[in-house]
N, C-alpha and C positions, 0 to 999 in steps of 0.2 A: 504494500500499500504506499502510495507516494506520501512522503513527509513523515512517515512512521518508521523508526529504526527497527530493522529485522535482524535478529541474531540467531544463527543456526549452529546447533551443536551436532557434529557429524561423527558417528561411531563407525570407524573403518573396521576391517576384519583382520588387523595385525595383532601384535602382542598387546595384551591388556592386563596389567598387573596391579592397578591402583583404582579400584572402584570408588574409594572415598574421594580421591582427587576429582573424579568425574562428578560426584555428588556435590562437591564444593563449588565446582564451576557452573553447574546448572542454575538457571534462573527460571522462575515460574512461567515467563512468557517466551521462552526459547522455543524455536522450531527444532524438533529433534528428528534427525534423519539417520537411519541405519543403513549401512552398506552391506547388503546380503547377510553373511554370518555375523557382522557387527551388531546385529539384533540382540544376540546373547549378551554382548557387552552392555548394551543399554539396559537390558533386564537386570544384569548384575548390579548396575548402578541404581536400580530401582525406578526406572522410567520406561514407559511404553513409547516406542517411536511413532511419530505421526505419519512418517513415510518410510518405506523400505524400498530400496532401489538396487537393481542388479539382475544377474541371470538366475539368482536363487538356488544355485547349485550347492550352497552350504547350509541350506535350511531343510529340515524334514517336513513332511506333510503336516505332522502334528504341530510344529512350530508355525507353519503358515496359517493353520487353522486358528491358532492362539492369536496371531496378529489380526486376522479378520475379525475375530470376536472382540478384540479391543478397539476396533474401529480404524485400524491403521490403513492408510492407502498403500497399495502394493504396485510398484512400477516395475514390471518384469521385462527383461530383454533377452534376446537369443544369446547363447554362449558364443555364437559366431558374430562377434561385433568388433569394431575397430577401437573402442574406448574401454578402459577398465571401469569396473563398478564405481570406484571412488571418483574417477573423472566425471562419470555421469552424475553422481551426487553433487559434486561441486558446480557443474554447469547448471543443474536444476536449481540449486540454491541461488546462484547468481541471477538466473532468469526470473526468480521470484522476488528479486530486489534485496537480497541479504547484503547488508553493509558490514557485517562481521561474521566470520566463520571460525569456530574452534573445532579442530579436527583431532580426534582421539584415536589411539590404537592404529596409527598409520605406519609405525616403524616395527622393526624386528622380523624374525623369520627369514623370508627370502630376501637376499641382498638386492636382486633386480627390482622387486616390488618396492622396497624401501627407497631406493634411488629414484624410481619413477614417481613415487608419491611425493617426495620432496620437490621434484621438478614440476609437478602439477601446480605448485604455488606460482609458477611463472605464467600460467594461462592468461591470455589477454582479457578474458572475461572476468578475471578477479582483480583487474587493475584498480578498480574503484572500491575495492573491499578490503577490510583488514582481515586477512585470512592467515591463520597460524596453526601449526601442528604443535600439540602439547603432549609430551610424554615424560612422566616422572618429573625430574628436575630440569628438563630441557624444553625449550621453546624455539621453534624455527619459523621464520617468515621471510618474505622477499622485500627488499628495499628497492623501489623504483626511482624515487627522487630523493626522499629524505624520510627520516623516522627518528622518534625518541626511543631510546633503550632504557627500560626500567628494571631495577633490581636492587641489589645491595652491594656496597663496596666489597670488592673481592670476587664478585661473580665473573665468570669467563664469558667473553664475547668473541665470536669468530665471524669474520666477514669474508665470504667466499664468492668470487666472481662467477657468474653463470653465463654461458653462451658467448664468451669473449671477454676482453679486458674491460674492467670497470675504471672509468676515467674521471678525474676530478673528484676523488673521494676525500671528504673532510670528516674526521672523527674527533669530537671534543668530549672531554670528561672521562678519558681512558688513560691507562698507564702509558700507552704508546700512541700518542695522537697522530693523526694524519692531516696534512694541509694541502689540499688540491693535488693529492698523489694519484698514481695509477697503480691499481692492483691487477697484475697480469693473470690471465686465465691459465691455470695449471700450477704455478708455484703457490706455496702455502703461507705466503707472507702475512695474510690477514687472520691467521688462526691463533687462538688463545691470547687475545688481548684481555684486559682486566678493567672492570669498572672501578672508577675512583670515588664515585658518589652514587646516590640512588637513581640518578638520571644522567644519560649521555645522549649526544646527538650525532647522527650520521647523515651526510648528504652525498649524493653522487650525481655528477653532471651527465654522464653518459654510461649506459650499461645497467646491469642488474647485479645485486648482491644478495646472496643467501646469508641471512643473519641467524646465527644459532647462539642462544643465550643459555648458559648452564648455571643454574642457581645453586649456591653452596650453603644456603641457610633457609 
């Protein structure tokens, strides 16, 4: 709805080890989306998804019946598709006007899926949305122009160029500041910086940065 903030909590089907973290993140007015078998993660967190999306190959008939009984919308796709289930969920949330997405259980297990899920944050459809992957102490999101990094002094911040060099990178409030620098695609120069205060800022003139914050407290 135009003018109304829409926040989507998306349960992917990766490693899920902290149901309490999910419960702490959930708001009463969130749109809850489950990605196929991520439905079980939502249930473990004590919430019924409003939408389940994917090819449903990870859900039993009994689980699908439970979803139908709870009033969930089921958006089923053929397994022979060009997009992953999580990609479909992100595109759906974007099409519904979500301006914030919190993606849970998107990491772990298969390395290829973990990498692909992180790269989904670069989708052009998400450019106007604050989309982030949250897993335990780690939060990952993409910086297109600029962002504020929030945490505690001592938290680790890594800035990783995606798709090419990141040009004109300025990072303030960190142990190793950057001043209109270039972070080359490939080398690990931007890994393991450290917050000096509760907030830092990052700007990039050209390119994309994957920002990974590891909270230590």
